[in-house]
N, C-alpha and C positions, 0 to 999 in steps of 0.2 A: 713765487711770491707768497702763495698761501702758506707754504712751509715756513718761510722766514717770519711771516706774521704770527703764525701759531707758536713758533719758537720764542718770539719776543713776548707773547702773552704768558707763556710758561715761565720764562725767566722773570718777568715782572711779578707773577704770583709767588715764585720762589723767593725773590728778594723781599716781598712784602711780608711773608709769613715765617721767614727763617733768616738767620745770619750766622756766618762763620767768623771766628775771631782768633787772634793770636796773642792778645793782650787783655789783661784785666786791670782795671784802675778804679781808684776812689773818685777821681774827678771826671773821667770820660766813660760814661755808662754804655753798656751794650743794650741795644733796643731793637725790638721787632713788634709788628702790629698785625692783628688779625681782625678784619671787618666781617661781621656776621650778616650775611644777606638773608638768612632765615634762622629759625630756632635750631640750635645744635649744641652738642657737647664737643669740647675741644681738649686736646692733650697738650700740655706745655712740657717739652722735653729738653733736658740739658745734658750736654756732654762736655766734660773738662778732663784734660790729661796734662797734669803739671809735674809728672814724675821726674823728668830730667831737668827742670828749671827752678824748682822750689823745694826746699826742705821744710818739713812740717806741714800742718794743715792749712788749707786755704778756706777762709771764711767769706761767704757770699751773702749778699742781701738781694733777694729777688722780689721785685714789686710788680703787682698786677693791677692795672688801672682800668676800670670799666665805668665810664661816665664819671660821677662824682665819688665813686668808691675807690679806695686804694687799699689793697691787701698786701701785707709784707710777710715773706717767709725768710728765715735764716737757715742757710745750708752750709754744712761743713764738708769739704772735699779732702780726703786723705789720699793724695797721689792722683787717683783717677776716679771718675764719677760718670755714670751714664744711666739715666732713668727718667721716667715721667715724674716731674716734680709737682704738677698741679693738674687736676681735671676740673673744668668749669662748664657751667651751662650758660649759654648766651642767648638772649632774646633777639628777635629779628631787629636789625638796625644797630645793635650794640657793637662797640669797638673795644677790643682787648689790646692793651699795650703792656708788654712784658719788658722789664728793665732789670739789668744786673749791675750791681756795684760791688767792688771789692771792699770788704770790711775788716781786713786784718789791721789791727791797731798801729803796728809799727812799719807797715809796708804800703807805699803809695801806689805801686803798680807791680805787676808780674808780667814779664814779656817772654815770648817764645813758647807759649803753651799751644795746645790744640783745643779748640772749643767750638761748640755749636749750640745755638738756642733756636728751637723750632716750636711753632704753634700749628697743630694739625687738627682738622676736623675729624672726629671719630664717629662715623655713622653707625658703627656696629655696637657702640656702648649702650647697654641697657641697665639702668640702675635698679635691677630687680632685687638685689640684696641690700639696697639702701632703703631702709624703712623710713617712715615719715619722721622718726625721731633720731635718725642718723644722717649726718651732713657730709656730703661729698667733699673730700679734701679739706675738711674742717671749716667749710664756709656755710654760714647760716644766712639764707636769703629771707627777706621779709615775708614772702608769700609761702614760706614753709612754716606751718603752724601745727606742731605735734598735738595730737588729740588722744587722750587716754580715757578709756571707758572702764569704770570701776564698779563692780557689783558688791554691795554690802548686804549681808544676810542677817546680822544680829546687831544688838545695841551696845556692844562692847566699845568703850572709848578708844578711838584710834585716830591717827593722823595720816594725811597724804604727804609723803616726803618726796620732793623732787631732787633728782641727782643730775648734776651737770659735769660732764667729762670734757676737759679742755686740754689742748696740746700746747706746745711752747710758743706758738706764733700769735698769741693775743697781744694787742698793744693798747690797752685801756685799763684804767684803774677800777672802774665799776661796770658791771653788766646790768643793763636795765631791760626788764621784760614785763609783759602784762599776762594775766591769767584770766580766762573766762571760764567760770565754773557754773554748771547747771546741777542744782541740788534738788532732790525730791521734797525737801522741807523748806528751803529758802528761795527757790527759784533760780534766777540768774544773778550771779555775783561777778563784778569786775574788780580785779585786784592788781595793784601796781607793786612790783617787786624789784629789788636790786641786790646785787651780790658784789662785795668788795673782793675783787680778784687779785689786786695788787696793793699792798700797804707799805711798800718801800719806795725810796726815792728813785731807784732804778728798776726796770723790769727784770724779773727773775729768770724769764725764759726757760721755764720748766713745766712739765705736765702737772695738772692739778685736777682735783675732784672736789666739788662743792655740793652741799645738800641744803635744801630750803624746806622747812616745815610749814605747811599751809595751815596755820592754826585758826584762821578765820572761818574755816569750813567745818561744820559739825557733822561727823560721820556716824552718829548714833541712830539715825533713821535708816531703816532698811530700804533698799532700792538701788537704782542705777544713778551713778554720778558721772559727769563728764568734765574733764579738765583739759582746756586748750591753752597752749603756751605760745605767745607771740613776742618776738624780739622788738624792743622799743628803743633802738639806738638811732643815731642820726643818719646812718647810711642804709642803703638797700641790702648790702651784704656786710657781714662782719666775719672776721677771721678768728680762728683759734677754738672753735666749738666742734667737738667730735660727735657728741651724743647727748641726748636728754632721756632720762629714764625716771621711773617712779617706784615707790615701795610703800605699802601700807604698814605702819608701825604702831605698836601700842602707845597710848597717850599717858 
């Protein structure tokens, strides 16, 4: 009895966190769910083999829903595909739902494929190489606030230039963020910034780099300056931001 009870629990967990499929469709999505009982990193893995049933690339839209946040990635499969497509950090009590839709424009469904979607906790993952200004899987969480310490030694006119590196999975026209600046001459400054990341009627779906010159801060006073960057979008998480860096440039 204990064996069958344990087996039932194992199968329940397997079904809750992974799903195998033989068809991809625009109208019938593939879905699996991972409930986080404690803080953890999870890997979302996708396997697709369409070599024998479809000619040409397979385009997929993978959505990750956590609370009120929805993050969307677009994936191209050329024949076969097998990799971790997203790594995410979940707080205790959060629930991750992963959904796959076929997004080939002229194809409603592809049948007869081999596929698997899995969400697995990764207890060994340590984001040691992920600095405070680099975002895991391109997801910028609101509690991640990159802080830059800048030492100025002379009075040469200079500017603090912020650089944002974005991948192809952003789905917004403007990126809003705040900056908290501590200056030896002006004290604490709070600045609201925005970047127009898309100025076309359709999303371009390509990697981009943007720079923002912080002209409000005078760097002619010698001393230490602190620049903290906080995302100011509607969600807790926003997709499509890989890295934030800075550079001091002549004015």
